[in-house]
mmCIF file of the N, C-alpha and C atoms, coordinates in Angstrom:
data_MODEL
# 
_entry.id   MODEL 
# 
loop_
_atom_site.group_PDB 
_atom_site.id 
_atom_site.type_symbol 
_atom_site.label_atom_id 
_atom_site.label_alt_id 
_atom_site.label_comp_id 
_atom_site.label_asym_id 
_atom_site.label_entity_id 
_atom_site.label_seq_id 
_atom_site.pdbx_PDB_ins_code 
_atom_site.Cartn_x 
_atom_site.Cartn_y 
_atom_site.Cartn_z 
_atom_site.occupancy 
_atom_site.B_iso_or_equiv 
_atom_site.pdbx_formal_charge 
_atom_site.auth_seq_id 
_atom_site.auth_comp_id 
_atom_site.auth_asym_id 
_atom_site.auth_atom_id 
_atom_site.pdbx_PDB_model_num 
ATOM 1   N N  . MET A 1 1  ? 0.713   -1.143 -0.022  1.00 0.00 ? 1  MET A N  1 
ATOM 2   C CA . MET A 1 1  ? -0.073  -0.015 -0.073  1.00 0.00 ? 1  MET A CA 1 
ATOM 3   C C  . MET A 1 1  ? 0.984   1.414  0.143   1.00 0.00 ? 1  MET A C  1 
ATOM 4   N N  . SER A 1 2  ? 0.373   2.172  -0.476  1.00 0.00 ? 2  SER A N  1 
ATOM 5   C CA . SER A 1 2  ? 0.976   3.590  -0.613  1.00 0.00 ? 2  SER A CA 1 
ATOM 6   C C  . SER A 1 2  ? 0.730   4.470  0.687   1.00 0.00 ? 2  SER A C  1 
ATOM 7   N N  . TRP A 1 3  ? 1.598   5.563  0.781   1.00 0.00 ? 3  TRP A N  1 
ATOM 8   C CA . TRP A 1 3  ? 1.210   6.305  2.012   1.00 0.00 ? 3  TRP A CA 1 
ATOM 9   C C  . TRP A 1 3  ? -0.128  6.913  1.934   1.00 0.00 ? 3  TRP A C  1 
ATOM 10  N N  . PRO A 1 4  ? -0.664  7.584  0.709   1.00 0.00 ? 4  PRO A N  1 
ATOM 11  C CA . PRO A 1 4  ? -1.872  8.086  0.742   1.00 0.00 ? 4  PRO A CA 1 
ATOM 12  C C  . PRO A 1 4  ? -3.007  7.069  1.206   1.00 0.00 ? 4  PRO A C  1 
ATOM 13  N N  . ARG A 1 5  ? -3.030  5.744  0.808   1.00 0.00 ? 5  ARG A N  1 
ATOM 14  C CA . ARG A 1 5  ? -3.847  4.769  1.483   1.00 0.00 ? 5  ARG A CA 1 
ATOM 15  C C  . ARG A 1 5  ? -3.878  4.554  2.789   1.00 0.00 ? 5  ARG A C  1 
ATOM 16  N N  . ASP A 1 6  ? -2.512  4.482  3.430   1.00 0.00 ? 6  ASP A N  1 
ATOM 17  C CA . ASP A 1 6  ? -2.366  4.283  4.755   1.00 0.00 ? 6  ASP A CA 1 
ATOM 18  C C  . ASP A 1 6  ? -2.810  5.549  5.539   1.00 0.00 ? 6  ASP A C  1 
ATOM 19  N N  . ALA A 1 7  ? -2.790  6.722  5.066   1.00 0.00 ? 7  ALA A N  1 
ATOM 20  C CA . ALA A 1 7  ? -3.205  7.962  5.784   1.00 0.00 ? 7  ALA A CA 1 
ATOM 21  C C  . ALA A 1 7  ? -4.686  7.906  5.508   1.00 0.00 ? 7  ALA A C  1 
ATOM 22  N N  . PHE A 1 8  ? -5.378  7.671  4.748   1.00 0.00 ? 8  PHE A N  1 
ATOM 23  C CA . PHE A 1 8  ? -6.829  7.615  4.381   1.00 0.00 ? 8  PHE A CA 1 
ATOM 24  C C  . PHE A 1 8  ? -7.294  6.392  5.319   1.00 0.00 ? 8  PHE A C  1 
ATOM 25  N N  . ALA A 1 9  ? -6.786  5.155  5.487   1.00 0.00 ? 9  ALA A N  1 
ATOM 26  C CA . ALA A 1 9  ? -7.141  4.243  6.446   1.00 0.00 ? 9  ALA A CA 1 
ATOM 27  C C  . ALA A 1 9  ? -7.183  4.674  7.640   1.00 0.00 ? 9  ALA A C  1 
ATOM 28  N N  . ALA A 1 10 ? -6.050  5.302  8.202   1.00 0.00 ? 10 ALA A N  1 
ATOM 29  C CA . ALA A 1 10 ? -6.018  5.801  9.343   1.00 0.00 ? 10 ALA A CA 1 
ATOM 30  C C  . ALA A 1 10 ? -6.984  6.808  9.709   1.00 0.00 ? 10 ALA A C  1 
ATOM 31  N N  . LEU A 1 11 ? -7.271  7.879  9.014   1.00 0.00 ? 11 LEU A N  1 
ATOM 32  C CA . LEU A 1 11 ? -8.265  8.806  9.110   1.00 0.00 ? 11 LEU A CA 1 
ATOM 33  C C  . LEU A 1 11 ? -9.590  8.130  9.341   1.00 0.00 ? 11 LEU A C  1 
ATOM 34  N N  . ARG A 1 12 ? -9.822  7.235  8.451   1.00 0.00 ? 12 ARG A N  1 
ATOM 35  C CA . ARG A 1 12 ? -11.227 6.379  8.741   1.00 0.00 ? 12 ARG A CA 1 
ATOM 36  C C  . ARG A 1 12 ? -11.259 5.937  9.961   1.00 0.00 ? 12 ARG A C  1 
ATOM 37  N N  . GLN A 1 13 ? -10.201 5.122  10.462  1.00 0.00 ? 13 GLN A N  1 
ATOM 38  C CA . GLN A 1 13 ? -10.204 4.719  11.622  1.00 0.00 ? 13 GLN A CA 1 
ATOM 39  C C  . GLN A 1 13 ? -10.480 5.613  12.790  1.00 0.00 ? 13 GLN A C  1 
ATOM 40  N N  . ILE A 1 14 ? -9.827  6.868  12.792  1.00 0.00 ? 14 ILE A N  1 
ATOM 41  C CA . ILE A 1 14 ? -10.264 7.768  13.699  1.00 0.00 ? 14 ILE A CA 1 
ATOM 42  C C  . ILE A 1 14 ? -11.573 8.235  13.800  1.00 0.00 ? 14 ILE A C  1 
ATOM 43  N N  . VAL A 1 15 ? -12.203 8.634  12.382  1.00 0.00 ? 15 VAL A N  1 
ATOM 44  C CA . VAL A 1 15 ? -13.584 9.018  12.317  1.00 0.00 ? 15 VAL A CA 1 
ATOM 45  C C  . VAL A 1 15 ? -14.435 7.811  13.020  1.00 0.00 ? 15 VAL A C  1 
ATOM 46  N N  . LEU A 1 16 ? -14.155 6.678  12.917  1.00 0.00 ? 16 LEU A N  1 
ATOM 47  C CA . LEU A 1 16 ? -14.850 5.443  13.252  1.00 0.00 ? 16 LEU A CA 1 
ATOM 48  C C  . LEU A 1 16 ? -15.026 5.453  14.941  1.00 0.00 ? 16 LEU A C  1 
ATOM 49  N N  . ILE A 1 17 ? -13.714 5.854  15.301  1.00 0.00 ? 17 ILE A N  1 
ATOM 50  C CA . ILE A 1 17 ? -13.517 5.758  16.878  1.00 0.00 ? 17 ILE A CA 1 
ATOM 51  C C  . ILE A 1 17 ? -14.205 6.818  17.428  1.00 0.00 ? 17 ILE A C  1 
ATOM 52  N N  . GLU A 1 18 ? -14.152 8.019  16.832  1.00 0.00 ? 18 GLU A N  1 
ATOM 53  C CA . GLU A 1 18 ? -15.138 9.163  16.946  1.00 0.00 ? 18 GLU A CA 1 
ATOM 54  C C  . GLU A 1 18 ? -16.316 8.932  17.320  1.00 0.00 ? 18 GLU A C  1 
ATOM 55  N N  . HIS A 1 19 ? -16.975 8.314  16.187  1.00 0.00 ? 19 HIS A N  1 
ATOM 56  C CA . HIS A 1 19 ? -18.317 8.058  16.234  1.00 0.00 ? 19 HIS A CA 1 
ATOM 57  C C  . HIS A 1 19 ? -18.628 7.009  17.438  1.00 0.00 ? 19 HIS A C  1 
ATOM 58  N N  . ARG A 1 20 ? -17.848 6.030  17.913  1.00 0.00 ? 20 ARG A N  1 
ATOM 59  C CA . ARG A 1 20 ? -18.153 5.077  18.668  1.00 0.00 ? 20 ARG A CA 1 
ATOM 60  C C  . ARG A 1 20 ? -18.036 5.777  20.082  1.00 0.00 ? 20 ARG A C  1 
ATOM 61  N N  . VAL A 1 21 ? -17.110 6.783  20.254  1.00 0.00 ? 21 VAL A N  1 
ATOM 62  C CA . VAL A 1 21 ? -16.864 7.363  21.731  1.00 0.00 ? 21 VAL A CA 1 
ATOM 63  C C  . VAL A 1 21 ? -18.175 8.368  21.816  1.00 0.00 ? 21 VAL A C  1 
ATOM 64  N N  . ASN A 1 22 ? -18.637 8.922  20.734  1.00 0.00 ? 22 ASN A N  1 
ATOM 65  C CA . ASN A 1 22 ? -20.061 9.781  20.875  1.00 0.00 ? 22 ASN A CA 1 
ATOM 66  C C  . ASN A 1 22 ? -21.119 9.002  21.172  1.00 0.00 ? 22 ASN A C  1 
ATOM 67  N N  . ASP A 1 23 ? -21.151 7.694  20.601  1.00 0.00 ? 23 ASP A N  1 
ATOM 68  C CA . ASP A 1 23 ? -22.230 6.967  21.003  1.00 0.00 ? 23 ASP A CA 1 
ATOM 69  C C  . ASP A 1 23 ? -22.211 6.431  22.313  1.00 0.00 ? 23 ASP A C  1 
ATOM 70  N N  . LEU A 1 24 ? -21.045 6.164  22.975  1.00 0.00 ? 24 LEU A N  1 
ATOM 71  C CA . LEU A 1 24 ? -20.893 5.693  24.218  1.00 0.00 ? 24 LEU A CA 1 
ATOM 72  C C  . LEU A 1 24 ? -21.032 6.740  25.234  1.00 0.00 ? 24 LEU A C  1 
ATOM 73  N N  . THR A 1 25 ? -20.743 8.040  24.840  1.00 0.00 ? 25 THR A N  1 
ATOM 74  C CA . THR A 1 25 ? -20.901 9.200  25.683  1.00 0.00 ? 25 THR A CA 1 
ATOM 75  C C  . THR A 1 25 ? -22.501 9.535  25.922  1.00 0.00 ? 25 THR A C  1 
ATOM 76  N N  . ASP A 1 26 ? -23.466 9.286  24.991  1.00 0.00 ? 26 ASP A N  1 
ATOM 77  C CA . ASP A 1 26 ? -24.907 9.464  24.975  1.00 0.00 ? 26 ASP A CA 1 
ATOM 78  C C  . ASP A 1 26 ? -25.251 8.187  25.915  1.00 0.00 ? 26 ASP A C  1 
ATOM 79  N N  . THR A 1 27 ? -24.824 7.143  25.870  1.00 0.00 ? 27 THR A N  1 
ATOM 80  C CA . THR A 1 27 ? -25.296 5.847  26.549  1.00 0.00 ? 27 THR A CA 1 
ATOM 81  C C  . THR A 1 27 ? -24.914 6.260  28.178  1.00 0.00 ? 27 THR A C  1 
ATOM 82  N N  . VAL A 1 28 ? -23.746 6.555  28.110  1.00 0.00 ? 28 VAL A N  1 
ATOM 83  C CA . VAL A 1 28 ? -23.201 6.948  29.658  1.00 0.00 ? 28 VAL A CA 1 
ATOM 84  C C  . VAL A 1 28 ? -24.187 8.023  30.274  1.00 0.00 ? 28 VAL A C  1 
ATOM 85  N N  . LYS A 1 29 ? -24.542 9.041  29.469  1.00 0.00 ? 29 LYS A N  1 
ATOM 86  C CA . LYS A 1 29 ? -25.363 10.050 30.091  1.00 0.00 ? 29 LYS A CA 1 
ATOM 87  C C  . LYS A 1 29 ? -26.637 9.626  30.431  1.00 0.00 ? 29 LYS A C  1 
ATOM 88  N N  . GLN A 1 30 ? -27.392 8.812  29.528  1.00 0.00 ? 30 GLN A N  1 
ATOM 89  C CA . GLN A 1 30 ? -28.586 7.943  29.839  1.00 0.00 ? 30 GLN A CA 1 
ATOM 90  C C  . GLN A 1 30 ? -28.590 7.155  31.093  1.00 0.00 ? 30 GLN A C  1 
ATOM 91  N N  . LEU A 1 31 ? -27.531 6.423  31.016  1.00 0.00 ? 31 LEU A N  1 
ATOM 92  C CA . LEU A 1 31 ? -27.380 5.556  32.369  1.00 0.00 ? 31 LEU A CA 1 
ATOM 93  C C  . LEU A 1 31 ? -27.372 6.290  33.798  1.00 0.00 ? 31 LEU A C  1 
ATOM 94  N N  . ALA A 1 32 ? -26.536 7.471  33.656  1.00 0.00 ? 32 ALA A N  1 
ATOM 95  C CA . ALA A 1 32 ? -26.263 8.440  34.698  1.00 0.00 ? 32 ALA A CA 1 
ATOM 96  C C  . ALA A 1 32 ? -27.541 8.951  35.372  1.00 0.00 ? 32 ALA A C  1 
ATOM 97  N N  . LEU A 1 33 ? -28.510 9.306  34.154  1.00 0.00 ? 33 LEU A N  1 
ATOM 98  C CA . LEU A 1 33 ? -30.124 9.851  34.718  1.00 0.00 ? 33 LEU A CA 1 
ATOM 99  C C  . LEU A 1 33 ? -30.604 8.678  35.126  1.00 0.00 ? 33 LEU A C  1 
ATOM 100 N N  . THR A 1 34 ? -30.711 7.567  34.529  1.00 0.00 ? 34 THR A N  1 
ATOM 101 C CA . THR A 1 34 ? -31.442 6.364  34.914  1.00 0.00 ? 34 THR A CA 1 
ATOM 102 C C  . THR A 1 34 ? -30.871 6.141  36.627  1.00 0.00 ? 34 THR A C  1 
ATOM 103 N N  . CYS A 1 35 ? -29.749 5.950  36.530  1.00 0.00 ? 35 CYS A N  1 
ATOM 104 C CA . CYS A 1 35 ? -29.137 5.779  38.077  1.00 0.00 ? 35 CYS A CA 1 
ATOM 105 C C  . CYS A 1 35 ? -29.731 6.884  39.053  1.00 0.00 ? 35 CYS A C  1 
ATOM 106 N N  . LYS A 1 36 ? -29.476 7.971  38.759  1.00 0.00 ? 36 LYS A N  1 
ATOM 107 C CA . LYS A 1 36 ? -30.106 9.140  39.612  1.00 0.00 ? 36 LYS A CA 1 
ATOM 108 C C  . LYS A 1 36 ? -31.561 9.062  39.989  1.00 0.00 ? 36 LYS A C  1 
ATOM 109 N N  . GLY A 1 37 ? -32.400 8.795  38.925  1.00 0.00 ? 37 GLY A N  1 
ATOM 110 C CA . GLY A 1 37 ? -33.932 8.610  39.065  1.00 0.00 ? 37 GLY A CA 1 
ATOM 111 C C  . GLY A 1 37 ? -33.888 7.253  40.173  1.00 0.00 ? 37 GLY A C  1 
ATOM 112 N N  . LEU A 1 38 ? -33.243 6.367  39.843  1.00 0.00 ? 38 LEU A N  1 
ATOM 113 C CA . LEU A 1 38 ? -33.403 5.058  40.857  1.00 0.00 ? 38 LEU A CA 1 
ATOM 114 C C  . LEU A 1 38 ? -32.915 5.485  42.495  1.00 0.00 ? 38 LEU A C  1 
ATOM 115 N N  . ASP A 1 39 ? -31.950 6.164  42.431  1.00 0.00 ? 39 ASP A N  1 
ATOM 116 C CA . ASP A 1 39 ? -31.457 6.681  43.843  1.00 0.00 ? 39 ASP A CA 1 
ATOM 117 C C  . ASP A 1 39 ? -32.547 7.416  44.316  1.00 0.00 ? 39 ASP A C  1 
ATOM 118 N N  . HIS A 1 40 ? -33.252 8.303  43.728  1.00 0.00 ? 40 HIS A N  1 
ATOM 119 C CA . HIS A 1 40 ? -34.194 9.176  44.376  1.00 0.00 ? 40 HIS A CA 1 
ATOM 120 C C  . HIS A 1 40 ? -35.337 8.080  44.915  1.00 0.00 ? 40 HIS A C  1 
ATOM 121 N N  . ARG A 1 41 ? -35.795 7.196  43.961  1.00 0.00 ? 41 ARG A N  1 
ATOM 122 C CA . ARG A 1 41 ? -36.685 6.298  44.233  1.00 0.00 ? 41 ARG A CA 1 
ATOM 123 C C  . ARG A 1 41 ? -36.366 5.415  45.488  1.00 0.00 ? 41 ARG A C  1 
ATOM 124 N N  . LEU A 1 42 ? -35.196 5.158  45.612  1.00 0.00 ? 42 LEU A N  1 
ATOM 125 C CA . LEU A 1 42 ? -34.666 4.293  46.585  1.00 0.00 ? 42 LEU A CA 1 
ATOM 126 C C  . LEU A 1 42 ? -34.978 5.041  47.922  1.00 0.00 ? 42 LEU A C  1 
ATOM 127 N N  . THR A 1 43 ? -34.466 6.271  47.960  1.00 0.00 ? 43 THR A N  1 
ATOM 128 C CA . THR A 1 43 ? -34.327 6.978  49.030  1.00 0.00 ? 43 THR A CA 1 
ATOM 129 C C  . THR A 1 43 ? -35.825 6.989  49.480  1.00 0.00 ? 43 THR A C  1 
ATOM 130 N N  . ARG A 1 44 ? -36.805 7.303  48.556  1.00 0.00 ? 44 ARG A N  1 
ATOM 131 C CA . ARG A 1 44 ? -38.124 7.370  49.106  1.00 0.00 ? 44 ARG A CA 1 
ATOM 132 C C  . ARG A 1 44 ? -38.689 6.070  49.789  1.00 0.00 ? 44 ARG A C  1 
ATOM 133 N N  . ILE A 1 45 ? -38.262 5.048  49.241  1.00 0.00 ? 45 ILE A N  1 
ATOM 134 C CA . ILE A 1 45 ? -38.702 3.650  49.781  1.00 0.00 ? 45 ILE A CA 1 
ATOM 135 C C  . ILE A 1 45 ? -37.939 3.366  51.045  1.00 0.00 ? 45 ILE A C  1 
ATOM 136 N N  . GLU A 1 46 ? -36.695 3.975  51.244  1.00 0.00 ? 46 GLU A N  1 
ATOM 137 C CA . GLU A 1 46 ? -36.230 3.683  52.442  1.00 0.00 ? 46 GLU A CA 1 
ATOM 138 C C  . GLU A 1 46 ? -37.056 4.493  53.570  1.00 0.00 ? 46 GLU A C  1 
ATOM 139 N N  . ALA A 1 47 ? -37.268 5.610  53.371  1.00 0.00 ? 47 ALA A N  1 
ATOM 140 C CA . ALA A 1 47 ? -37.886 6.655  54.254  1.00 0.00 ? 47 ALA A CA 1 
ATOM 141 C C  . ALA A 1 47 ? -39.314 6.169  54.513  1.00 0.00 ? 47 ALA A C  1 
ATOM 142 N N  . LYS A 1 48 ? -39.912 5.217  53.803  1.00 0.00 ? 48 LYS A N  1 
ATOM 143 C CA . LYS A 1 48 ? -41.370 4.703  53.907  1.00 0.00 ? 48 LYS A CA 1 
ATOM 144 C C  . LYS A 1 48 ? -41.025 3.420  54.715  1.00 0.00 ? 48 LYS A C  1 
ATOM 145 N N  . PHE A 1 49 ? -39.993 2.617  54.802  1.00 0.00 ? 49 PHE A N  1 
ATOM 146 C CA . PHE A 1 49 ? -39.921 1.602  55.529  1.00 0.00 ? 49 PHE A CA 1 
ATOM 147 C C  . PHE A 1 49 ? -39.510 2.269  56.902  1.00 0.00 ? 49 PHE A C  1 
ATOM 148 N N  . GLU A 1 50 ? -38.589 3.133  57.080  1.00 0.00 ? 50 GLU A N  1 
ATOM 149 C CA . GLU A 1 50 ? -38.154 3.481  58.512  1.00 0.00 ? 50 GLU A CA 1 
ATOM 150 C C  . GLU A 1 50 ? -39.605 4.078  59.160  1.00 0.00 ? 50 GLU A C  1 
ATOM 151 N N  . LEU A 1 51 ? -40.381 4.808  58.373  1.00 0.00 ? 51 LEU A N  1 
ATOM 152 C CA . LEU A 1 51 ? -41.727 5.233  59.005  1.00 0.00 ? 51 LEU A CA 1 
ATOM 153 C C  . LEU A 1 51 ? -42.622 4.099  59.443  1.00 0.00 ? 51 LEU A C  1 
ATOM 154 N N  . LEU A 1 52 ? -42.604 3.057  58.773  1.00 0.00 ? 52 LEU A N  1 
ATOM 155 C CA . LEU A 1 52 ? -43.380 1.836  58.889  1.00 0.00 ? 52 LEU A CA 1 
ATOM 156 C C  . LEU A 1 52 ? -42.802 1.196  60.119  1.00 0.00 ? 52 LEU A C  1 
ATOM 157 N N  . GLU A 1 53 ? -41.477 1.145  60.443  1.00 0.00 ? 53 GLU A N  1 
ATOM 158 C CA . GLU A 1 53 ? -40.933 0.330  61.383  1.00 0.00 ? 53 GLU A CA 1 
ATOM 159 C C  . GLU A 1 53 ? -41.387 1.131  62.659  1.00 0.00 ? 53 GLU A C  1 
ATOM 160 N N  . ARG A 1 54 ? -40.957 2.462  62.673  1.00 0.00 ? 54 ARG A N  1 
ATOM 161 C CA . ARG A 1 54 ? -41.448 3.213  63.662  1.00 0.00 ? 54 ARG A CA 1 
ATOM 162 C C  . ARG A 1 54 ? -43.071 3.215  64.165  1.00 0.00 ? 54 ARG A C  1 
ATOM 163 N N  . MET A 1 55 ? -43.624 3.283  63.216  1.00 0.00 ? 55 MET A N  1 
ATOM 164 C CA . MET A 1 55 ? -45.169 3.053  63.461  1.00 0.00 ? 55 MET A CA 1 
ATOM 165 C C  . MET A 1 55 ? -45.602 1.485  64.028  1.00 0.00 ? 55 MET A C  1 
ATOM 166 N N  . ALA A 1 56 ? -44.881 0.569  63.655  1.00 0.00 ? 56 ALA A N  1 
ATOM 167 C CA . ALA A 1 56 ? -45.201 -0.732 64.083  1.00 0.00 ? 56 ALA A CA 1 
ATOM 168 C C  . ALA A 1 56 ? -44.607 -1.116 65.475  1.00 0.00 ? 56 ALA A C  1 
ATOM 169 N N  . THR A 1 57 ? -43.494 -0.488 65.850  1.00 0.00 ? 57 THR A N  1 
ATOM 170 C CA . THR A 1 57 ? -42.974 -0.746 67.160  1.00 0.00 ? 57 THR A CA 1 
ATOM 171 C C  . THR A 1 57 ? -43.760 0.079  68.100  1.00 0.00 ? 57 THR A C  1 
ATOM 172 N N  . PRO A 1 58 ? -44.061 -0.524 69.221  1.00 0.00 ? 58 PRO A N  1 
ATOM 173 C CA . PRO A 1 58 ? -44.741 0.294  70.358  1.00 0.00 ? 58 PRO A CA 1 
ATOM 174 C C  . PRO A 1 58 ? -44.000 1.008  70.982  1.00 0.00 ? 58 PRO A C  1 
ATOM 175 N N  . ALA A 1 59 ? -44.623 2.272  71.451  1.00 0.00 ? 59 ALA A N  1 
ATOM 176 C CA . ALA A 1 59 ? -43.724 3.060  72.126  1.00 0.00 ? 59 ALA A CA 1 
ATOM 177 C C  . ALA A 1 59 ? -43.288 2.304  73.639  1.00 0.00 ? 59 ALA A C  1 
ATOM 178 N N  . ARG A 1 60 ? -42.002 2.135  73.795  1.00 0.00 ? 60 ARG A N  1 
ATOM 179 C CA . ARG A 1 60 ? -41.622 1.581  75.142  1.00 0.00 ? 60 ARG A CA 1 
ATOM 180 C C  . ARG A 1 60 ? -41.343 2.678  76.122  1.00 0.00 ? 60 ARG A C  1 
ATOM 181 N N  . ARG A 1 61 ? -41.891 2.571  77.280  1.00 0.00 ? 61 ARG A N  1 
ATOM 182 C CA . ARG A 1 61 ? -41.858 3.496  78.292  1.00 0.00 ? 61 ARG A CA 1 
ATOM 183 C C  . ARG A 1 61 ? -40.848 2.745  79.153  1.00 0.00 ? 61 ARG A C  1 
ATOM 184 N N  . ALA A 1 62 ? -40.269 3.565  79.912  1.00 0.00 ? 62 ALA A N  1 
ATOM 185 C CA . ALA A 1 62 ? -39.204 3.055  81.137  1.00 0.00 ? 62 ALA A CA 1 
ATOM 186 C C  . ALA A 1 62 ? -40.250 2.872  82.203  1.00 0.00 ? 62 ALA A C  1 
ATOM 187 N N  . LEU A 1 63 ? -39.802 1.473  82.794  1.00 0.00 ? 63 LEU A N  1 
ATOM 188 C CA . LEU A 1 63 ? -40.787 1.298  84.108  1.00 0.00 ? 63 LEU A CA 1 
ATOM 189 C C  . LEU A 1 63 ? -40.310 2.174  85.223  1.00 0.00 ? 63 LEU A C  1 
ATOM 190 N N  . PRO A 1 64 ? -41.186 2.478  86.034  1.00 0.00 ? 64 PRO A N  1 
ATOM 191 C CA . PRO A 1 64 ? -40.813 3.001  87.215  1.00 0.00 ? 64 PRO A CA 1 
ATOM 192 C C  . PRO A 1 64 ? -40.030 2.453  88.109  1.00 0.00 ? 64 PRO A C  1 
ATOM 193 N N  . GLU A 1 65 ? -38.921 3.110  88.762  1.00 0.00 ? 65 GLU A N  1 
ATOM 194 C CA . GLU A 1 65 ? -38.096 2.620  89.575  1.00 0.00 ? 65 GLU A CA 1 
ATOM 195 C C  . GLU A 1 65 ? -38.753 1.978  90.810  1.00 0.00 ? 65 GLU A C  1 
ATOM 196 N N  . ARG A 1 66 ? -37.948 1.012  91.118  1.00 0.00 ? 66 ARG A N  1 
ATOM 197 C CA . ARG A 1 66 ? -38.510 0.174  92.266  1.00 0.00 ? 66 ARG A CA 1 
ATOM 198 C C  . ARG A 1 66 ? -38.402 0.870  93.409  1.00 0.00 ? 66 ARG A C  1 
ATOM 199 N N  . SER A 1 67 ? -39.388 0.905  94.582  1.00 0.00 ? 67 SER A N  1 
ATOM 200 C CA . SER A 1 67 ? -39.352 1.508  95.690  1.00 0.00 ? 67 SER A CA 1 
ATOM 201 C C  . SER A 1 67 ? -38.966 0.583  96.642  1.00 0.00 ? 67 SER A C  1 
ATOM 202 N N  . GLU A 1 68 ? -37.955 0.953  97.511  1.00 0.00 ? 68 GLU A N  1 
ATOM 203 C CA . GLU A 1 68 ? -37.337 0.299  98.438  1.00 0.00 ? 68 GLU A CA 1 
ATOM 204 C C  . GLU A 1 68 ? -38.346 0.312  99.760  1.00 0.00 ? 68 GLU A C  1 
ATOM 205 N N  . LYS A 1 69 ? -38.895 -0.950 100.217 1.00 0.00 ? 69 LYS A N  1 
ATOM 206 C CA . LYS A 1 69 ? -39.731 -0.856 101.284 1.00 0.00 ? 69 LYS A CA 1 
ATOM 207 C C  . LYS A 1 69 ? -39.072 -1.807 102.399 1.00 0.00 ? 69 LYS A C  1 
# 
C-alpha cells in the first residue's frame, strides 16, 4: 500500500472511533440519569420503611424505679 492509502485508512479509523466514543458518551449520560432516578426512588422507599418500622414498634416507656420498702 502507498502512504496516501495508509493515511486515508488511519483517518477512517479515527472517524469511526470518534463515532463510537460519541455513542458511548450518549449511553453513559442516559445511564447516569437512570441511576439518579433510581437513587431518588430508593431513598423514598427507605424513608417509607423507616416510617413503617417506627409506627409498628410500640412506644416503650421506662418502668418506674422500684421503691425500696
